[in-house]
VMD Tcl script that draws the C-alpha trace (Angstrom):
set ca {
  {-55.56 -70.70 11.86}
  {-52.01 -70.03 12.72}
  {-50.47 -69.36 10.02}
  {-53.56 -67.45 8.53}
  {-53.62 -64.86 11.37}
  {-50.06 -64.57 11.24}
  {-50.86 -63.44 7.71}
  {-53.21 -61.32 8.50}
  {-50.96 -59.53 11.32}
  {-48.35 -59.02 8.35}
  {-50.37 -57.70 5.81}
  {-52.05 -55.07 8.23}
  {-48.65 -54.16 9.14}
  {-47.57 -53.83 5.25}
  {-50.69 -51.33 5.14}
  {-49.60 -49.40 7.74}
  {-46.26 -48.66 6.73}
  {-47.32 -47.89 2.90}
  {-49.33 -45.01 5.31}
  {-46.70 -44.52 7.35}
  {-44.52 -43.71 4.00}
  {-46.87 -41.02 2.48}
  {-47.19 -39.62 6.02}
  {-43.03 -39.28 5.99}
  {-43.07 -38.23 2.64}
  {-45.74 -35.31 3.55}
  {-43.26 -34.47 6.41}
  {-40.26 -34.81 4.50}
  {-41.52 -32.03 1.85}
  {-42.47 -29.62 4.29}
  {-39.63 -29.81 6.33}
  {-37.41 -29.04 3.61}
  {-38.71 -25.62 3.02}
  {-37.51 -24.52 6.55}
  {-34.34 -25.89 6.35}
  {-33.14 -24.33 2.93}
  {-34.32 -21.22 4.57}
  {-31.48 -22.03 7.81}
  {-28.85 -22.78 5.10}
  {-29.45 -19.79 2.86}
  {-29.23 -17.62 5.64}
  {-26.39 -18.87 7.38}
  {-24.67 -18.59 3.80}
  {-25.81 -15.02 3.97}
  {-24.12 -14.73 7.31}
  {-20.94 -15.73 6.25}
  {-20.71 -12.93 4.09}
  {-21.39 -10.72 6.12}
  {-19.08 -11.62 8.50}
  {-16.61 -11.56 6.19}
  {-17.65 -8.08 5.22}
  {-16.96 -7.35 8.71}
  {-13.95 -8.57 9.34}
  {-12.70 -6.57 6.25}
  {-13.93 -3.37 8.67}
  {-12.40 -4.19 11.21}
  {-9.16 -4.86 9.67}
  {-9.32 -1.64 7.99}
  {-9.69 0.12 11.06}
  {-7.14 -2.36 12.98}
  {-5.13 1.38 13.94}
  {-8.21 2.84 15.72}
  {-9.00 -0.32 18.20}
  {-7.01 -1.41 21.29}
  {-5.03 -4.27 20.18}
  {-6.67 -6.58 22.93}
  {-10.26 -5.40 21.52}
  {-9.17 -6.43 17.76}
  {-8.04 -9.75 19.07}
  {-11.33 -10.38 21.10}
  {-13.21 -9.27 18.11}
  {-10.87 -11.63 15.23}
  {-11.68 -14.49 17.93}
  {-15.47 -14.10 18.45}
  {-16.06 -13.66 14.08}
  {-13.82 -17.12 13.91}
  {-16.23 -18.92 16.05}
  {-18.75 -17.73 14.84}
  {-17.91 -18.73 11.27}
  {-16.98 -21.99 12.41}
  {-20.50 -22.42 13.86}
  {-22.22 -21.33 10.91}
  {-20.15 -23.77 8.61}
  {-21.48 -26.74 10.94}
  {-25.08 -25.70 11.03}
  {-24.63 -25.57 7.17}
  {-22.85 -28.93 7.11}
  {-25.61 -30.39 9.21}
  {-28.38 -28.68 7.22}
  {-26.93 -30.09 4.40}
  {-27.08 -33.50 5.63}
  {-30.59 -33.28 6.48}
  {-31.79 -32.06 3.07}
  {-30.00 -35.06 1.59}
  {-31.26 -37.50 3.92}
  {-34.93 -35.92 2.89}
  {-34.38 -35.84 -1.03}
  {-33.15 -39.48 -0.41}
  {-36.79 -40.24 1.36}
  {-38.73 -37.83 -1.13}
  {-36.80 -40.27 -3.94}
  {-37.91 -43.62 -2.82}
  {-41.62 -41.72 -2.28}
  {-41.73 -40.11 -5.61}
  {-38.91 -42.19 -7.85}
  {-40.64 -43.34 -11.42}
  {-41.22 -47.60 -11.73}
  {-38.18 -49.27 -12.89}
  {-36.69 -45.65 -14.03}
  {-32.64 -45.62 -13.93}
  {-30.85 -42.80 -13.75}
  {-26.83 -42.35 -13.09}
  {-26.28 -42.68 -9.51}
  {-23.88 -42.42 -6.87}
  {-24.09 -46.08 -4.88}
  {-21.56 -44.93 -2.12}
  {-23.64 -41.99 -1.44}
  {-27.31 -43.88 -1.55}
  {-25.34 -46.73 0.94}
  {-23.78 -44.16 3.27}
  {-27.50 -42.75 3.78}
  {-29.48 -45.99 4.30}
  {-26.69 -47.32 6.58}
  {-27.05 -44.46 8.98}
  {-30.51 -44.65 8.49}
  {-30.96 -48.05 9.75}
  {-28.84 -47.04 12.25}
  {-30.89 -44.70 14.10}
  {-34.44 -46.34 13.05}
  {-32.71 -49.06 15.04}
  {-31.74 -46.55 18.02}
  {-35.54 -45.04 18.04}
  {-37.10 -48.65 18.13}
  {-35.13 -50.61 20.61}
  {-33.81 -48.27 23.61}
  {-30.00 -48.43 24.51}
  {-29.09 -50.75 20.91}
  {-25.48 -49.01 19.88}
  {-22.97 -51.27 17.04}
  {-19.62 -50.25 16.04}
  {-20.01 -49.34 12.21}
  {-16.83 -49.68 10.05}
  {-17.34 -47.96 6.36}
  {-15.08 -48.22 3.54}
  {-15.76 -46.87 0.18}
  {-13.81 -46.70 -2.77}
  {-12.85 -43.54 -4.38}
  {-13.85 -42.31 -7.76}
  {-16.22 -44.93 -8.68}
  {-18.17 -44.32 -11.53}
  {-21.75 -43.39 -11.62}
  {-24.24 -46.54 -12.07}
  {-27.39 -46.75 -13.65}
  {-29.67 -48.07 -11.12}
  {-33.03 -47.52 -9.78}
  {-31.94 -45.45 -6.60}
  {-35.46 -46.01 -4.61}
  {-35.00 -49.59 -4.90}
  {-31.47 -49.94 -4.59}
  {-32.16 -47.90 -1.56}
  {-34.68 -50.02 -0.32}
  {-32.52 -53.18 -0.39}
  {-29.49 -51.70 1.12}
  {-32.42 -50.75 3.96}
  {-33.22 -53.84 4.14}
  {-30.67 -56.29 4.34}
  {-29.04 -53.15 7.36}
  {-32.37 -53.68 9.15}
  {-31.43 -57.39 9.46}
  {-27.67 -56.65 10.26}
  {-28.09 -54.45 13.02}
  {-31.41 -56.70 14.50}
  {-29.19 -59.73 14.93}
  {-26.36 -57.91 16.46}
  {-28.79 -56.81 18.83}
  {-31.12 -59.43 19.52}
  {-27.28 -61.52 20.40}
  {-26.03 -58.61 22.68}
  {-29.48 -59.59 24.84}
  {-28.11 -62.66 25.43}
  {-24.16 -62.93 24.90}
  {-21.95 -61.99 27.85}
  {-20.34 -58.88 28.56}
  {-17.73 -59.40 26.06}
  {-19.97 -58.95 23.14}
  {-19.08 -55.92 21.38}
  {-21.58 -55.95 18.23}
  {-19.94 -54.84 15.07}
  {-20.67 -53.70 11.31}
  {-18.51 -53.49 8.38}
  {-19.61 -51.66 5.41}
  {-17.75 -51.67 2.08}
  {-18.63 -50.38 -1.50}
  {-16.00 -51.43 -4.33}
  {-15.43 -51.99 -7.54}
  {-14.71 -54.66 -9.09}
  {-14.33 -54.86 -13.09}
  {-17.71 -53.88 -14.26}
  {-19.42 -54.32 -10.75}
  {-19.87 -52.45 -7.92}
  {-19.98 -54.88 -5.06}
  {-21.97 -54.08 -1.65}
  {-21.07 -55.56 1.21}
  {-23.04 -55.39 5.03}
  {-21.39 -58.08 7.00}
  {-22.46 -58.56 10.91}
  {-20.82 -60.32 14.24}
  {-24.72 -61.05 14.90}
  {-26.41 -64.35 15.60}
  {-25.89 -66.46 12.21}
  {-28.02 -68.51 10.29}
  {-28.91 -71.62 10.89}
  {-28.89 -74.57 7.69}
  {-33.01 -74.40 7.60}
  {-33.28 -70.42 7.72}
  {-30.59 -69.96 5.18}
  {-32.45 -72.83 2.99}
  {-35.93 -70.68 3.27}
  {-34.27 -67.17 3.33}
  {-36.04 -66.17 0.18}
  {-39.32 -67.75 1.25}
  {-42.45 -64.87 1.09}
  {-43.51 -64.36 4.55}
  {-41.18 -66.69 6.16}
  {-39.15 -64.57 9.21}
  {-37.38 -65.32 12.19}
  {-38.60 -61.95 14.09}
  {-41.58 -61.82 16.16}
  {-44.83 -61.30 14.82}
  {-44.86 -57.54 14.32}
  {-41.62 -56.65 13.93}
  {-40.90 -58.54 10.50}
  {-42.82 -59.16 7.51}
  {-41.22 -62.13 6.37}
  {-40.60 -60.15 2.72}
  {-37.69 -57.71 2.93}
  {-35.24 -60.40 1.47}
  {-37.50 -61.74 -1.81}
  {-37.90 -58.01 -2.35}
  {-34.42 -57.74 -1.90}
  {-33.13 -60.47 -4.53}
  {-35.98 -59.11 -6.91}
  {-34.21 -55.66 -7.17}
  {-30.65 -56.88 -7.75}
  {-30.99 -59.60 -9.40}
  {-34.23 -58.54 -11.70}
  {-34.28 -55.31 -11.85}
  {-30.80 -54.40 -11.69}
  {-29.38 -57.27 -13.36}
  {-26.83 -57.99 -10.57}
  {-26.06 -60.71 -8.04}
  {-27.47 -61.07 -3.86}
  {-25.51 -63.75 -2.05}
  {-24.39 -64.81 1.44}
  {-22.33 -66.91 3.35}
  {-23.51 -66.74 7.23}
  {-21.80 -69.41 10.42}
  {-24.60 -69.90 13.31}
  {-23.15 -67.63 16.52}
  {-20.57 -66.23 14.68}
  {-22.13 -63.35 11.99}
  {-23.99 -62.92 7.92}
  {-22.48 -61.29 5.55}
  {-24.25 -60.19 2.28}
  {-22.57 -59.04 -0.92}
  {-25.10 -57.46 -3.62}
  {-23.65 -57.15 -7.02}
  {-24.78 -54.92 -9.41}
  {-23.53 -53.79 -12.77}
  {-21.67 -50.46 -13.42}
  {-24.06 -50.35 -16.65}
  {-26.97 -51.90 -15.89}
  {-28.76 -54.41 -18.26}
  {-31.59 -52.85 -20.14}
  {-34.46 -55.17 -19.12}
}
mol new
graphics top color blue
foreach p $ca { graphics top sphere $p radius 0.5 }
foreach p [lrange $ca 0 end-1] q [lrange $ca 1 end] { graphics top cylinder $p $q radius 0.2 }
display resetview
């Protein structure tokens, strides 16, 4: 009866997450329009500032020297501020497009994708989601992304889900350890993406709790989780393995030392197989 009740609660959570996913897609779509408005008008403002600088330069001999310098400084500051608005607006649009891709992507459709970009976005999303749900959470994240990687034929909405699942577990592992560890413990994550011959290798390593032998043996069982009820469904790692190995013809592996940490390695072919 206890197991049935636990499964019931897990399924209820899955239903809730599905509803939230639909809601998030709608919100993301609505937010994208005003963001595009902000970005476009910011770019227009940069052009207007350039025109203003040209006018000031053409009439420099009619202005006091101090006034001309002040105007140039103010224009430069405004241009830098607008640049920051554009950069952060475009980053927000990129995140929203990722959310829409997950919710709207065609089932099992492979498209040429920048794996580094996918990993970067979902590392950040996982980190900020953890901070939103666990007050005081913080972690040092070290990232290494190999330059010049070829595009890989992947199902981007599925690969992003796999990265998110592993990242969420890594964040939870370091957070849970921090609740019990001494003051000298510093949560850390190491993320890397590199090319090894014909494969792209994604590595996500943490210095969290690590896993016992029993947990390692049962890691990919359906509905098996070490998290409290309501925080884990026990489906994430099985789904992740299915995404990497069955849908992409790759390999998911891990090493873990109890009390020391865990490293997951996601290997996918640069040119995926045609399953």
